[in-house]
C-alpha positions, 0 to 999 in steps of 0.5 A: 479486547481491541474489538471491545475498545473499538466499539466503545471508543473509536466507533464513537469518534470521527474516523479521521480523529480516531486515526490521528489519536491511534497513530499518536499512541503508536508513535509515542510507544515507539519512542519509549525504549523498554516499551517498544522492545516489549511490544515488538517482541509481542506483536512482531515475532519473526518466522525464518520461513517467511523471509522474503526477497523482493525488488532486490531487498530482504525483508522479514516477511511479505506483509507490509503497510499500504500507503495512506496510513502514514502519509508524512513519514512520521511513524515508520518505527511505530508501524514496524513495531506492530509487525509490518515488514515494509512500510509504504509512506505517502502518498506524497505530492510535489507541493504540500496540500491540505486535501479535501474538506472534512468530513472525508473519511467514513467507516462502513462497519457492517462491510468492514470497509472504508470510504475516503476522499482525503485528496492526498493531504500531506506535507509535500515532498520537500518536508517529507524528504527532510524528515526521512533524511534526518530519521534515526531508525530504531527498527529497519523495515523496508520503506517505500515512498508513494508519490502522486500529483499535486492537485493544482498542477494541470494534467499536462504538467503532471510529469514534471510534478512527479519528477520533482518528488522523485528527485527529492525522495528517491535518495531515501526510498527503498522503493518508489511507487507512482500512484496514478490510481487514486480517485480523489485527485481530478484527472489522476486516473487518466494517467493510467492510459498507456500513452500518458503512463509511458512518458511518466514512468520513463521520466520518473525512472530517469529522475531516480537514476540521475538522483541516486547513481550509486544504486537502482531504486526500484520503481513500481506503479499502483493501479486501480481495480476499476481498469477494464481487463484489456487496460490491465493487460496494457499496463502489464505489457508496458511495465515489462517493456519499460523494465519496471520493477513492480505493480501494486494491485490494487488501489481503492474502487469507485464502484458500489454496485455488485459488491454486496454492501450492507451499510446504510445507503447514506454511507455507501453513496459517499463519494471517494475510494472504497477499500476493505473487504468488498474489494477482495474479489476484484483485487484478487482477480486483477492480481491473477490477470497480471501474473498470468501476463507477466509471470515472474518478470516483475514483482507484484504486490497484492493489496485490497481486501486483505483481512487475514492470513488466508487472504494474504496466502491467496494473494501469494498463490495468485502471484503476489510476492508482497502483500499489503493491508490498511483498512482491516488494521482499523478493525483488527487492531495491533495484533493484526500483523502477528496473526497474519504472520502466524497464519502464513507460517502455518499455511506454508508448513502444511502446503506442498511448497518448500518456501514462500517464493515457491508458492508465488503464483502457484494457483495461476500456473496450475491453470495456465 
């Protein structure tokens, strides 16, 4: 049903316009008491065997919404209603910014992928913090807050910009993510180098601890799939050294070659980060490498190219305690979360593992 609607309606609309329309409908539905209860029952059934503990937090399951969909924390209840066990909002920057000029979002339907060069368009950390502070939740998913650098802030002042966002947002975050891997903010990926990343993560950790002294706000870093293997290892070692809580692998890719893309060249050649199915292999490869390096010492979050329950299951076997998706939601629609949960429960039931936690990293441990 949704696929017919996508083909007849959404596919004919500008992708960003379609996103805003669909998100508006989701938010409206979540505001209607009887309707949201019915939809949550239909779209977000609970499976006891999928209950997950990660980052010191308890969740109904391991499947969450990746950052980028709800940039301004305006639809958390709506996304929980659709079955996401955690919702990562953002990326939020220190100051509000409009993002890059439109058109900046492109569908590669033949590849089940997206290219975006949104440029961290968001309301800024002050407004987003106020929105989170005034929120009266209907549903209670774990809420992650993804923070990035304001575009006009020079690279040498990036740490202060991240710290400002952390101070404002940490009180309302179940966990914080430092995003240094978007390709759409000039110079941002330079911060993935360990000599730049160490002081940045240390400063954000100190800011979160100072602002929220009553609890530890888990801190994660999100990395790009385009890092060389030795750089992936360096980030993993740094995360362990600093006592980081987790790594999210991976963000979008700037690569185009070797991905077997079928879409028209005019689309493929658009600048920006590519997400969706073509990212699957490299994202899984990075995840496996990270788990082989860090084991169970920190939490790994698998994201990039997850389309179905089998993809999510493979990420768990590769070392991910949590998995996230976004791009496939555009193509699969509102029943996607339900299908992921049902499929994961079925795979766990037929596996040799008693719990989901037992399955985390099992494939990597076999080959160690």
